[in-house]
C-alpha positions in Angstrom: 31.6 -3.1 -27.2 33.9 -5.5 -29.0 37.1 -4.0 -30.4 38.6 -7.4 -31.0 41.9 -6.2 -29.5 41.9 -8.7 -26.7 41.5 -11.6 -29.2 40.5 -15.0 -28.1 41.8 -15.7 -24.6 42.5 -19.1 -23.0 40.6 -18.8 -19.7 40.8 -21.8 -17.4 40.2 -22.9 -13.9 43.9 -23.9 -13.7 44.9 -20.3 -14.4 42.5 -19.2 -11.6 43.5 -21.7 -8.9 46.9 -23.2 -9.8 49.3 -21.7 -12.3 48.8 -19.3 -15.1 51.3 -20.2 -17.8 49.9 -18.6 -21.0 46.4 -18.7 -19.7 44.4 -16.1 -17.8 41.4 -15.9 -15.4 38.4 -13.8 -15.2 39.9 -12.1 -12.1 43.0 -11.2 -14.0 40.9 -9.6 -16.7 38.9 -7.6 -14.2 42.1 -6.4 -12.6 43.4 -5.4 -16.0 40.2 -3.4 -16.7 40.4 -1.8 -13.2 44.0 -0.8 -13.7 43.2 0.9 -17.1 40.0 2.5 -15.8 41.7 3.8 -12.6 44.6 5.1 -14.6 42.3 7.1 -16.9 40.2 8.4 -13.9 43.3 9.4 -12.0 44.9 11.1 -15.0 41.7 13.2 -15.4 41.6 14.0 -11.7 45.2 15.2 -11.8 44.6 17.3 -14.9 41.6 19.0 -13.3 43.9 19.8 -10.4 46.1 21.5 -12.9 48.9 19.0 -12.2 48.7 16.6 -15.2 50.8 13.5 -14.8 54.0 13.0 -16.8 53.4 9.2 -16.1 51.4 6.9 -14.0 52.3 3.3 -13.4 49.2 1.4 -12.2 48.9 -2.2 -11.2 45.8 -3.9 -9.9 45.7 -7.2 -8.0 42.5 -9.1 -7.5 42.3 -11.7 -4.7 40.1 -14.7 -5.6 38.9 -17.0 -2.9 37.2 -20.2 -4.1 33.6 -20.3 -2.9 33.6 -16.6 -2.2 34.8 -15.0 -5.5 36.9 -11.8 -5.7 37.3 -10.5 -2.2 39.7 -7.6 -2.6 41.2 -5.4 -5.3 44.4 -3.7 -4.6 45.4 -0.7 -6.8 49.0 0.5 -6.7 50.0 3.7 -8.5 53.4 5.3 -8.8 53.4 8.7 -10.5 55.6 11.3 -11.9 53.7 14.6 -11.4 55.2 18.1 -11.3 53.9 20.6 -8.7 52.1 18.3 -6.3 52.8 17.1 -2.8 52.8 13.4 -1.8 49.8 14.1 0.4 47.7 15.7 -2.4 48.7 12.9 -4.7 47.4 10.3 -2.3 44.2 12.4 -1.7 43.5 12.6 -5.4 44.2 8.9 -5.9 41.5 8.1 -3.3 39.1 10.4 -5.2 39.9 8.8 -8.5 39.4 5.3 -6.9 35.9 6.3 -5.9 35.0 7.9 -9.3 36.4 5.1 -11.5 33.5 3.3 -13.3 35.1 -0.1 -12.6 35.4 0.8 -8.9 31.8 1.8 -8.9 30.9 -1.6 -10.4 32.8 -3.4 -7.7 31.7 -1.2 -4.8 29.8 -2.9 -2.1 31.0 -6.3 -3.3 34.8 -6.1 -3.2 37.1 -4.2 -0.8 39.1 -1.8 -2.9 42.3 -0.2 -1.6 44.8 2.2 -3.3 48.4 2.7 -2.5 49.8 5.9 -4.1 53.2 7.4 -4.2 55.3 9.8 -6.2 58.4 8.4 -8.0 
């Protein structure tokens, strides 16, 4: 699939190991994809629970270790959701993490954690 929306990206080793500036790294792109995918999966999970989100703010951080690759992916989500407890929100976030296609692609290779809280 090539939507052309990402355009040409300046991907460099310097962005990976030193400083980013206006450049990006493959790890940052995977984190962006994971953030978007998890957001969609979690939104769907919440809707199926009959508690659709008003908003979800999702950030993903990939940790890159030279010689090893991506070692961890940390998902952080803060949501505005009516009619749900914090405990249920966290439980459904964990379920969405497991069901997210990008999580599935990384599973077994990268430790994935999720931190979820209501705003």
